[in-house]
C-alpha positions as CSV (number, residue, x, y, z in Angstrom):
1,M,13.1,-5.8,-27.4
2,K,14.2,-9.0,-25.7
3,K,11.2,-11.1,-24.5
4,L,11.1,-13.4,-21.6
5,F,8.5,-16.1,-21.9
6,L,7.2,-18.3,-19.1
7,F,5.9,-21.6,-20.4
8,I,3.0,-22.9,-18.5
9,L,1.5,-26.4,-18.9
10,I,-2.2,-26.3,-19.6
11,G,-4.4,-29.4,-19.8
12,C,-2.8,-32.4,-21.5
13,G,0.6,-31.1,-22.3
14,S,-0.5,-28.1,-24.4
15,I,1.7,-25.0,-23.8
16,A,0.8,-21.3,-23.5
17,S,3.2,-18.4,-23.2
18,V,3.0,-15.4,-21.0
19,A,5.3,-12.5,-22.0
20,Q,6.6,-10.1,-19.5
21,D,7.4,-7.4,-22.0
22,F,4.6,-4.9,-21.6
23,T,7.1,-2.3,-20.5
24,T,10.9,-2.1,-19.7
25,K,12.8,-1.5,-16.6
26,E,14.1,1.7,-18.2
27,N,10.6,3.0,-18.9
28,V,9.4,2.2,-15.4
29,V,12.3,4.2,-13.8
30,K,11.9,7.0,-16.3
31,Q,8.2,7.4,-15.4
32,L,8.8,7.1,-11.6
33,R,11.5,9.7,-11.8
34,L,9.2,12.1,-13.6
35,A,6.4,11.7,-11.0
36,N,8.8,11.8,-8.0
37,D,10.8,14.8,-9.3
38,Y,7.5,16.7,-9.7
39,F,6.8,16.1,-6.0
40,M,10.3,16.7,-4.7
41,E,10.5,20.0,-6.6
42,K,7.2,21.1,-5.2
43,W,8.2,20.1,-1.6
44,P,11.9,21.0,-1.4
45,D,11.7,21.2,2.4
46,P,10.5,17.9,3.8
47,G,9.9,19.5,7.3
48,K,7.4,21.9,6.0
49,T,3.9,21.6,7.4
50,I,1.0,20.6,5.2
51,I,-1.9,23.0,4.9
52,T,-5.3,21.9,3.5
53,N,-8.4,22.6,5.6
54,K,-6.0,22.9,8.6
55,E,-2.2,22.8,9.2
56,R,-0.7,19.4,9.9
57,R,2.8,18.1,10.6
58,G,4.7,16.9,7.6
59,N,5.0,13.3,8.9
60,I,1.3,12.4,8.9
61,W,0.2,9.1,7.3
62,T,-0.2,10.6,3.8
63,R,3.4,11.7,3.8
64,G,4.5,8.4,5.5
65,V,3.0,6.5,2.6
66,Y,4.9,8.6,0.2
67,Y,8.2,7.7,1.9
68,E,7.2,4.0,1.9
69,G,7.1,4.3,-1.8
70,L,10.3,6.4,-2.0
71,M,12.3,3.8,-0.1
72,A,11.0,1.1,-2.5
73,F,12.0,3.3,-5.4
74,Y,15.4,4.0,-3.9
75,K,16.1,0.2,-4.1
76,I,15.7,0.1,-7.8
77,D,17.1,3.7,-8.5
78,P,19.7,4.3,-5.8
79,D,19.9,8.1,-6.2
80,K,21.4,9.6,-3.0
81,R,18.9,12.4,-3.3
82,Y,16.1,10.1,-2.3
83,Y,18.0,8.8,0.8
84,D,19.0,12.3,1.9
85,Y,15.4,13.6,1.3
86,A,14.1,10.8,3.6
87,V,16.7,11.4,6.3
88,D,16.1,15.1,6.3
89,W,12.3,14.4,6.7
90,A,12.9,12.1,9.6
91,E,15.4,14.4,11.3
92,K,13.0,17.4,11.0
93,H,10.4,15.3,12.8
94,D,12.8,14.1,15.4
95,W,12.4,10.4,14.4
96,K,9.1,10.4,16.3
97,P,5.5,9.7,15.5
98,V,3.2,12.6,14.5
99,R,3.4,15.7,16.8
100,G,6.1,13.9,18.8
101,E,3.5,11.8,20.5
102,V,5.7,8.8,21.4
103,Y,2.9,6.9,23.1
104,T,0.2,7.4,20.4
105,R,-1.9,4.4,19.6
106,H,-3.3,5.8,16.4
107,A,-2.0,3.8,13.4
108,D,-2.1,6.9,11.1
109,N,0.4,8.6,13.5
110,Q,2.6,5.6,13.7
111,N,3.0,5.1,10.0
112,C,6.1,7.2,9.6
113,G,7.9,4.7,11.8
114,M,8.0,2.3,8.9
115,T,10.5,4.5,7.0
116,Y,12.4,5.3,10.2
117,I,13.1,1.6,10.5
118,D,14.2,1.3,6.9
119,L,16.6,4.2,7.4
120,Y,17.9,2.6,10.6
121,R,18.7,-0.6,8.6
122,I,20.8,1.5,6.2
123,D,22.6,3.4,9.0
124,P,21.8,1.9,12.5
125,Q,21.9,4.9,14.6
126,P,19.8,4.2,17.8
127,V,17.9,7.5,17.5
128,R,16.3,6.3,14.3
129,I,14.2,3.6,15.9
130,E,14.2,4.6,19.6
131,A,10.9,6.4,19.5
132,I,9.0,4.0,17.3
133,K,10.2,1.0,19.3
134,K,9.1,2.7,22.5
135,N,5.8,3.4,20.9
136,I,5.1,-0.1,19.7
137,D,6.4,-1.5,23.0
138,S,3.9,0.6,24.9
139,V,1.1,-0.8,22.7
140,I,2.2,-4.4,23.5
141,N,2.7,-3.7,27.2
142,S,-0.8,-2.3,27.4
143,G,-2.4,-5.6,26.6
144,R,-5.0,-3.9,24.4
145,Y,-5.2,-5.1,20.8
146,N,-8.4,-3.5,19.4
147,D,-6.8,-0.3,18.0
148,W,-7.2,-1.2,14.3
149,T,-10.9,-0.4,13.9
150,W,-10.6,0.5,10.2
151,I,-8.8,-1.5,7.5
152,D,-6.5,1.3,6.5
153,A,-4.8,0.9,9.9
154,I,-3.6,-2.6,8.8
155,Q,-1.3,-0.9,6.3
156,M,-0.4,2.1,8.4
157,A,0.9,0.1,11.4
158,M,1.1,-3.7,10.8
159,P,4.4,-3.6,8.8
160,I,6.0,-1.7,11.6
161,F,5.5,-4.7,13.9
162,V,7.1,-7.1,11.5
163,K,10.0,-4.8,10.7
164,L,10.8,-4.3,14.4
165,G,10.5,-8.1,15.0
166,V,13.0,-8.8,12.2
167,T,15.3,-5.9,13.0
168,L,15.5,-6.8,16.7
169,N,15.1,-10.5,16.3
170,D,12.2,-10.5,18.7
171,P,9.1,-12.6,17.8
172,K,7.0,-10.7,20.4
173,Y,6.2,-8.2,17.7
174,F,5.0,-10.9,15.3
175,D,2.8,-12.4,18.1
176,Y,1.1,-9.1,19.0
177,M,0.7,-8.0,15.4
178,Y,-1.4,-11.1,14.9
179,K,-3.6,-10.3,17.9
180,M,-4.4,-6.9,16.4
181,Y,-4.9,-8.3,13.0
182,H,-7.2,-11.1,14.4
183,H,-9.4,-8.5,16.1
184,T,-9.8,-6.5,12.9
185,K,-10.5,-9.6,10.8
186,Y,-12.8,-11.5,13.1
187,V,-14.1,-9.3,15.9
188,E,-14.3,-5.6,15.0
189,G,-17.9,-4.5,14.1
190,G,-19.4,-7.6,15.5
191,N,-17.9,-10.4,13.4
192,G,-14.9,-8.7,11.9
193,L,-14.3,-6.5,8.8
194,Y,-13.5,-9.4,6.5
195,N,-16.2,-11.0,4.4
196,P,-15.0,-14.6,3.5
197,A,-18.0,-14.9,1.1
198,D,-16.7,-12.1,-1.2
199,Q,-13.0,-12.3,-0.1
200,L,-13.1,-8.6,0.4
201,W,-13.0,-6.2,3.4
202,W,-15.5,-3.7,4.7
203,R,-13.7,-0.4,5.5
204,D,-15.0,-0.2,9.1
205,K,-18.1,-1.1,11.1
206,D,-20.2,1.6,9.4
207,F,-20.1,-0.4,6.2
208,V,-20.9,-3.8,7.6
209,P,-24.3,-5.1,6.5
210,P,-27.1,-4.1,6.5
211,Y,-25.3,-1.1,4.9
212,T,-25.3,-1.5,1.1
213,E,-24.3,0.4,-2.0
214,P,-27.1,1.8,-4.2
215,N,-27.2,-1.4,-6.3
216,G,-27.8,-3.5,-3.1
217,E,-24.3,-4.9,-3.0
218,D,-21.9,-4.7,0.0
219,C,-19.7,-1.6,0.1
220,Y,-16.1,-2.5,-0.6
221,W,-13.9,0.6,-1.0
222,S,-11.1,0.2,-3.5
223,R,-8.3,2.0,-1.6
224,G,-9.2,0.4,1.7
225,N,-8.9,-3.1,0.2
226,G,-5.7,-2.0,-1.5
227,W,-4.3,-1.0,1.9
228,V,-5.0,-4.6,3.1
229,L,-3.3,-6.2,0.1
230,A,-0.3,-3.9,0.4
231,A,0.0,-4.6,4.2
232,L,0.0,-8.3,3.7
233,A,2.6,-8.1,1.0
234,L,4.8,-5.9,3.2
235,V,4.4,-8.4,6.1
236,L,5.0,-11.5,4.1
237,Q,8.2,-10.2,2.6
238,E,9.7,-10.1,6.0
239,L,7.8,-12.5,8.3
240,P,9.6,-15.8,8.9
241,K,7.8,-18.7,7.2
242,T,8.0,-20.5,10.5
243,D,5.6,-18.0,12.1
244,P,2.4,-19.9,13.1
245,H,0.2,-17.4,11.2
246,Y,2.2,-17.1,8.1
247,A,-0.1,-19.5,6.2
248,E,-3.1,-17.5,7.2
249,Y,-1.6,-14.3,5.9
250,V,-0.7,-16.0,2.6
251,D,-4.3,-17.3,2.3
252,D,-5.8,-13.9,3.0
253,F,-3.5,-12.3,0.5
254,K,-4.3,-14.8,-2.3
255,K,-8.0,-14.7,-1.7
256,L,-8.1,-10.9,-1.8
257,A,-6.1,-10.9,-5.0
258,E,-8.3,-13.5,-6.5
259,A,-11.4,-11.4,-5.7
260,L,-10.0,-8.4,-7.6
261,V,-9.3,-10.1,-10.9
262,P,-12.9,-10.3,-12.3
263,I,-13.8,-6.7,-11.2
264,Q,-11.0,-4.9,-12.9
265,R,-12.3,-2.4,-15.5
266,E,-11.6,-2.9,-19.2
267,D,-9.3,0.2,-19.1
268,G,-7.1,-1.3,-16.4
269,F,-8.3,0.7,-13.4
270,W,-10.6,-0.4,-10.6
271,N,-13.7,1.5,-9.6
272,V,-13.7,3.1,-6.1
273,S,-16.7,0.9,-5.3
274,L,-15.6,-2.6,-6.1
275,H,-19.1,-4.1,-6.3
276,D,-21.1,-1.2,-7.6
277,P,-19.5,0.1,-10.8
278,N,-22.2,2.7,-11.2
279,H,-21.6,4.3,-7.8
280,Y,-19.0,7.0,-8.6
281,G,-17.6,4.6,-11.2
282,G,-14.5,5.7,-13.1
283,K,-10.8,5.7,-13.3
284,E,-9.0,5.9,-9.9
285,T,-5.2,5.7,-9.4
286,T,-4.5,4.9,-5.7
287,G,-6.5,1.7,-5.4
288,T,-5.3,0.6,-8.8
289,A,-1.7,1.2,-7.9
290,I,-1.7,-0.7,-4.6
291,F,-3.5,-3.6,-6.3
292,V,-0.8,-3.6,-8.9
293,Y,1.8,-3.5,-6.2
294,G,0.4,-6.4,-4.3
295,M,-0.1,-8.6,-7.3
296,A,3.3,-7.8,-8.8
297,W,4.9,-8.6,-5.5
298,G,2.9,-11.8,-5.3
299,M,4.2,-12.9,-8.7
300,N,7.7,-11.9,-8.0
301,N,7.7,-14.1,-4.9
302,G,6.0,-17.1,-6.3
303,I,2.7,-16.7,-4.4
304,L,0.5,-15.7,-7.3
305,D,0.6,-17.4,-10.7
306,K,1.7,-15.4,-13.7
307,A,-0.8,-17.0,-16.1
308,T,-3.7,-15.4,-14.1
309,Y,-2.2,-12.2,-12.7
310,L,0.3,-10.9,-15.3
311,P,-2.4,-9.7,-17.7
312,V,-4.1,-8.0,-14.8
313,V,-1.0,-6.2,-13.7
314,E,-0.2,-5.3,-17.3
315,R,-3.5,-3.6,-17.8
316,G,-3.2,-1.9,-14.4
317,W,0.3,-0.6,-14.9
318,T,-0.4,0.5,-18.5
319,A,-3.4,2.5,-17.2
320,I,-1.3,4.2,-14.5
321,S,1.7,4.9,-16.8
322,K,-0.2,6.1,-19.8
323,E,-3.2,7.9,-18.2
324,S,-2.4,8.7,-14.5
325,I,1.2,10.0,-14.9
326,Q,1.0,13.3,-16.7
327,P,3.8,14.8,-18.9
328,N,4.8,17.2,-16.0
329,G,4.7,14.4,-13.4
330,F,1.4,15.3,-11.9
331,L,-0.8,12.3,-11.0
332,G,-4.3,12.3,-12.3
333,Y,-7.4,10.3,-11.1
334,V,-6.3,10.4,-7.5
335,Q,-9.2,10.2,-5.0
336,S,-8.8,12.5,-2.1
337,T,-8.6,11.3,1.5
338,G,-11.8,9.7,2.9
339,K,-13.3,6.4,3.7
340,E,-15.8,5.5,1.0
341,P,-16.6,5.8,-2.7
342,K,-18.4,9.2,-2.5
343,D,-15.5,11.0,-0.8
344,G,-13.3,13.3,-2.9
345,Q,-15.6,13.2,-5.9
346,P,-15.4,13.8,-8.7
347,V,-12.2,12.1,-9.5
348,T,-10.7,13.5,-12.7
349,I,-7.5,13.6,-14.6
350,D,-6.7,17.2,-13.7
351,K,-8.2,17.6,-10.2
352,M,-5.7,18.3,-7.4
353,P,-6.4,15.9,-4.5
354,D,-6.3,17.3,-1.0
355,F,-2.9,15.6,-0.5
356,E,-0.7,14.7,-3.4
357,D,1.8,12.6,-1.5
358,Y,0.1,9.2,-0.7
359,G,-1.0,8.7,-4.3
360,L,2.6,9.0,-5.4
361,G,3.6,6.6,-2.7
362,C,1.2,4.0,-4.0
363,V,2.5,4.5,-7.6
364,L,6.2,4.3,-6.5
365,L,5.4,1.0,-4.7
366,A,3.7,-0.4,-7.7
367,G,6.4,0.7,-10.1
368,A,9.2,-0.8,-8.0
369,E,7.5,-4.2,-8.1
370,V,6.7,-3.9,-11.8
371,Y,10.4,-3.1,-12.4
372,E,11.3,-6.4,-10.8
373,L,8.6,-8.2,-12.8
374,V,9.5,-7.1,-16.4
375,D,12.4,-8.2,-18.5
């Protein structure tokens, strides 16, 4: 196998090499096809409602995250089936937020708009962004910017603002996006949901101190912090570097990534509780996948150094590809929906989560960036 070596100067002229050969592009695509085909075969009708404890529309946030991943996968494996599947999904939901609520302020119900914009960029039919533009414009026109009261919301909605700003060449979306991000980071819950001391994020105000995990440490939920890392990557890949807040986003991205390195498990996964490994500790796919996505994207774009982060991504992707993705395409070790470490437990290799879609979306995002990283 051909190897690509990056030579990095260390100390007084000594040289170390970092090899990007832990997998191949062919293997990445093969594994992503396996997992995605499993899902598409199970859900041949993308307009079908989702029934768990109740019936929900098929464009809720869990499915929206899947299509985020599918669109990333489509870029490296341009199978028309994927594009058609996404268009069919959007058409069956009228290119509108969840339940057709054009003026919803809830980030979870806006998330589907991210894929609508991506599909508009491929085929710019006005109907594809009409509703999501109207939705975000109504948020901006309201003057309120305290909607993102939980950190998941940053991923669910923030990239929509930057995509609209770039697509329409209108910086008002960048400006208002920052107002909402600023509230979450610095104001929500009293002093914001970001802890600069640990460089990690509390999920929402319920987990701000004095709340602690059983070991006395702050509660940092893996997937929640993953949503933030993914959101920042999605924003930075489109936001003009001239934006006045670009440097802050980069700094937040780098600090969060840095905080994750020493707490990765030896097996390559991250625990659901980032600072209490004994509180429902164990393998978990979704947080791990979006950490891998963010770090791989950071290396691919020169924001994170490969000497530090390539070994972390290698362990993470190896864990996902060898342990999470099962021979039939099913994803193991997926924590069900929730907001903290105890939700959806136990997390096991063969347990069916309440929704299968968002976990796959996270893995597709990760794999698409690993594909670009490896030689």
